[in-house]
N, C-alpha and C positions, 0 to 999 in steps of 0.2 A: 155372589160377587156383583158389585155395581159397575156397570160399563157406561160409556158416554153415548150409547145409542137410545137412551130413554127419550130424547127429544124427537125421535122418529116414530114413536108408538102410534100417535094419532094418524099421521099420514099412512102408516102401514095398514091400519084398520080400514082406511078409505080405499087403499089400493086393493085390498082383498075382495072388494065388491065392485071394482072398477071395470067397466065394460072395455072390450078390446079396442074400440074406436073412440073412446072418450078422450077429452082434451088432457094432455100431459103437461103438468107444470114441473118446474125444476124441483120443488120440494117433494112432489110425488116420485119423481125419477130418483132422487137421492134416497128416499125411504125404501123404494123397491130394491135398489142396488144393495143397500146396507143390510136389509133383512135377509137376503138370499145369497150373498156373495160367498162362494166356497172358501176363499182365503180368510175372510173374517170369521166364518164358522170354525175353521181350523184354529184361528187365533184365540177364539173363546175357549176351545179345548186345551190350548197350550196354557192358558191361565188356570184352567181347572187342574191340569196336570201339575203345575207349579204349586198350587194350593195343596194337592195331595202329598207332594214331596215335603212341603213345609210341615204338614201335620205329622207325617211319619218321622221327620227329623227331630221333633220334640219328644218323641216317645222314648222311654227308658228301655233297656233290654229286659226281656221277660225273666222272671225268676226261674230257677232250675230246681226241680224236685229230685232229691237224691235218695236212693235206696241202696243199702249195702248189707252184706253178710260177711263177717270176718271171722278168722280163727276157726273155720269149719274143719273138723277132723277129716283127714283124707280117707279113712276107712269106714266112714259113716255118712251116708247120704241123707240130707235133710238139714233143717235149721234148729234141731233140738239142742245141739251142743255148740252153736255158733254165737257170735256177737252180732245182733241184728239191729240195724239203725235205719231211721227214716228222718229226712231233714229237708231243708230248703236253703238255697244259696241265691244271693242277689248281688249283681255287679253294680257298683255305684260309680258313675263317670266322674272323672277328675273335675273339681270345681271350675266352672266357667265354660266347659265344653258344651253342655246342653243349652246354656244361655246363648252362646254364639251360634249354635245350630238353629235356634229359633230366629235369631236376628238375620241370619243368612237366608232362611226360608222366606221371611217377610220381604227382604230385598229382591229375592227371585220373583215373588208374586208381583211386586211393584214393577220390575223390569218387564215381565210378561204383559201386564196390563197396559203399560205405556207403549210397548211394541204393537199391541193390538190397536190402540188409539192412533198410532202413527199410520198403520195400514188403513184404518178407517178414513183418516184425513186424505191419504193418497187416493183412495177410491172416490171420495166426495169430490176431490179436485178433478179426477178423470171424468166423472159423470158431468160435472159442471162445465168442463171444457168441451165435452162432446155435445152437450145441450146447446152451448153457445155456437159451436160450429154448425149445428143443424139449423139454428135460427138464422145465422148469417147466410147459409146456403139457400134457405128459403127466400130471403130477400134478393139474393143474386139471381135466383131463378125468375123472380118477378121482374127485375130490371132487364134481364135477357129476353124475357117474353115481350116486354114493352118495346124493346129495341127491334125484335122480330116483327111485331105488328107495324111499327113505323117504317121499317125497311120494306115491308110488303106494300105499304101504301105509297112509298117513294117509287117502287118499281112500276106501279100502276100510273102514277103521275108522269114518270119518265116515258112510259110507253105512249101515253096520249100526246105528250109534247113531240115525240118523234113522228107520230102519225100525222099531226097537223103541220109538220115541218118547222116547228119552233125550236127544235134542238136536233143535234146530231146523234148518231148511234152510240157515241161514246158515253152519253149520259145514261142511256138505257143499260149499257154494259156495266157502267160503274154502279148503278143501282142494283143490278143483279148480283154483282160481286159482294156488295154490302149485305144483300139478303142472304147469300150463302154464308158469309161470315157470321151473321146473326144466328143462322141455323146451327152452325158449329158451336158458337158460344152458349146457346141454350142447351145443346146436348151436353157440353162440358159441365155447365151449371147443374143440370139434372143429375149427372153422374156424381158430382161432388155432394149433392144433397143425399143421394142414395147411400153413398159411402158413409157420410156422417150419421145418417139415421141407423145404418147397420152397426156402426161403432157404438152408438148409444144403446141400441137394442141388445147388443152383446153384453155391455156392462150391466144392463138390467136383468140379465139372465134369460132374455126372451129373443134370441137371435132370429127365430123363424116366425115371430108374431108381429103383427102391425103395431106401430107405435101410437097411431092416432095423431091428431093435430097438436102441435106444440103451442102452449100458451105462455107467453112471456115476451120480453123485449130485451135487446142488448142495452147495456148501460152506457151512458155518455159522460157522466160526471166522474171526476178524478178525486177520490177522497184523500184526506191527509193520512199518511202512514208513518209509523215509527217502529223501532226495533225492540221496544220494551217487552212486547208479548213473546219474543223469541225465548225468553228465559223459561217459559212454561211449555215450550214445544215438547211433545211426547218423546221425540227422538233424543232430546237433551235430557229429559227426566229419566228415560230408560238408561242412557249412558251413565248418569249419576248413580242410579240404583246398581248398575253393574260394577261401577268403581267401588261403591261402598261394600257390595257383596264380596268383591275380590279382596279388598283389604281385610274384611272379617275372616275370609277363608285363609288368608295368610296368618292372621292371629290364631286361627283354629289349628293350622298346621304346626305352629310352634307349640301348641298344647298337646298335640297328638302323642309325642313320645312319653308324656307324663302318664304314669300308670293309673288305670281304673282298678279300684280295690274291689275284691269280691268277698263278701261276708257270708258266712254260713252258720246255721245252727241245726243240730240234729239231736234226736232223742231215740232211745231204744233200750234193749235189755241184753245182758250177757247171760244167756241161758245156762252156760257151763257153771257159773258160780251163783246164779239166781240173784243178779243185781241189776237195778235200773241204771241207765247211762245217759249223760247229757254232754254234748260236744259243741264247742264253738270253733269256727275256722275263719282265718283271714288269709287271703292270698292276693298277690299282685305280681304282674310281669316285671322283669328287670330289663330296662332298656340298654342292654349291653351291645347287641349286634345291630338292631334296627332302631336308630334314633331319629328317623324321619328326615334325614338331611335332603334326600331327593324331593320329597313332598314339599318341604319348606322352600327349596329353591324354585320349584315349579310355581308354588303359590306366590312367591315374591315377583316372579316374572309376569304372572297373570295380573297381579295388582298393578304393576307398572304399565302393562299393555292396556288395561282398562282406563288408567289415568290418561294415557296418550290418546285413546279412543275418544274420551270425553273432550279433550282439547280439540281434536280433529273435528268432532261433531259441532262444537261451538263455532269454529272457524268456517266450516262448510255452510252452516245456517246463515251466518253473517254475510258470507259471500253471495249466497243465493238471494238473500234479502236485498243487498245492495244492487245486484244485477237486475232483479225484478223491479226495484224502485226506479232505476235508470230507464228501463224499458217502459215503465208506466208513464214516466214524465214525457218521454219521446212520443209514445203513442197518444197521450192526451193532447200534446201540442199538434200532432198531425190531424187528429180527429177534429180539433177545434178549427184548424186551418181549412180543412175541407168543408166543414159545416158552415162556417161564417164567411169564408172568402171564395174558395174555389167553386163550390157548387152554385152559390148565388150568381157568381159571374158567368159560369157556364150556362146556367138557365137564362140569364139575361141576354147573353150572346145569341143563344138559339132563338129567343123571342125577336131580337132585332133582325137577325138574318132571315127569319121566316117572314117578318113583315116586309123586309127589303126585297125578298124574293118575289112576294106577291105584288110588290110595286115595280118590279123589274130592275131593282138596283143591284141585286146579287144574283149570281148564277146558281144553277142547280147543284153543281159540285160543291159550292160554298155551303149550301144547306146540308148536303150529305156529310161533309167534314165536320161541321158544327154539331150535328146530331151525334156523330160518332164520338166527338170530344166529350159531350155531356154524358153519354152512356159509359165511357171509360172512367170518367170522374166519379160517377155513382158507384160503379163496381169497385174502384179503388177505395172509396169511402167506406164501403162495407168491409173491405179487407182490413183497413186501419181500425175500424171499430171492433172487429173481431180480435185483433191483436191487443187492443186495450182491455177487452173483457177476459181474454186468456191470461193476461198479466195480472189482472185483478184476482182471478181464480188462484194463481200461484201465490200471490201475497196473502190471500185469505187462508190458504192452506198453511202458510208459515205462521200467521197470527192466530189461526183457529177461529176466525169469525167469518162464517160462510153466509153468502147471500143465497137464500132459497126461495125468493119470491118468483 
């Protein structure tokens, strides 16, 4: 049975000899998760089970071997005076039944395969999102560490200014407050990094092993997206297969009361009169009491339910796509605003205030406030960029085009 994980074969071969502390790329992370995820392993077995049921459904009933001894005298034990026959009987299903059974089996396999692919997409999306969270958390740790270093240097500058009488104690106190805030923010950033790494390691099936350094970068470009690829989403294809299977099962239920004919042929010898015998038999059940009304009613309801499920799946995918597309547009605008306007202005403001502080035009607290503004802008930028990448991961899961660079 062919699955969609063939594109992961080469990365998996690399992962098998991959040292514990080697660099981890997104493609390697996806390959590792897909290769060993227990839900996907179970999904492959569901496909195998559906294949087995389909093979079995196509099989005809086994022929029956018949042995009989008739007209045996009651006062004589043995077969010397009886009519002894040996034969074979075969039940022939009513025309159309086995054909429908085969078609139902193929639809069941198709549904199982697409349900597997849907689980695979969900896993790839989860791994991609966790990878992006870890990348963003690393950047936020770097920003927080830089802020801590700057806050520490500001404490030293403030202390010297107080010593020489150039400033009051409030400057030193304010600098120390900023240093404590920087310590707390770095601690929070490190905790978020640890949590995101733990999430990624769990998805890879290695919750207690080190991940190694992440290799990659968050994306800043906003690609054009459309909803045409939704028609091939595995959830939708599975729903179509289930609808077709349910409709065929309804047709099968209508055929169920129609009798399967059993043909038999037997040969033997009537030892009492010393004659060879040949018999032909035909038998069929009469649908007088059980005409399958309950099964037909159930199958009709299941067919309607499958049709409604298909419509609901289509609507849900379109809604998810529209929501994600709106989120992507908003996140792209915010990232662009931070990158082209807010961050350059905050950096320029800090440069001007620092120059003015050295020239005596600005106070120490102005420098502290400006530095804090720039740090908050940088942290906010990484949050917006992460939102952009998470939304891209959602859209790629819907469209089936994953970025694994």
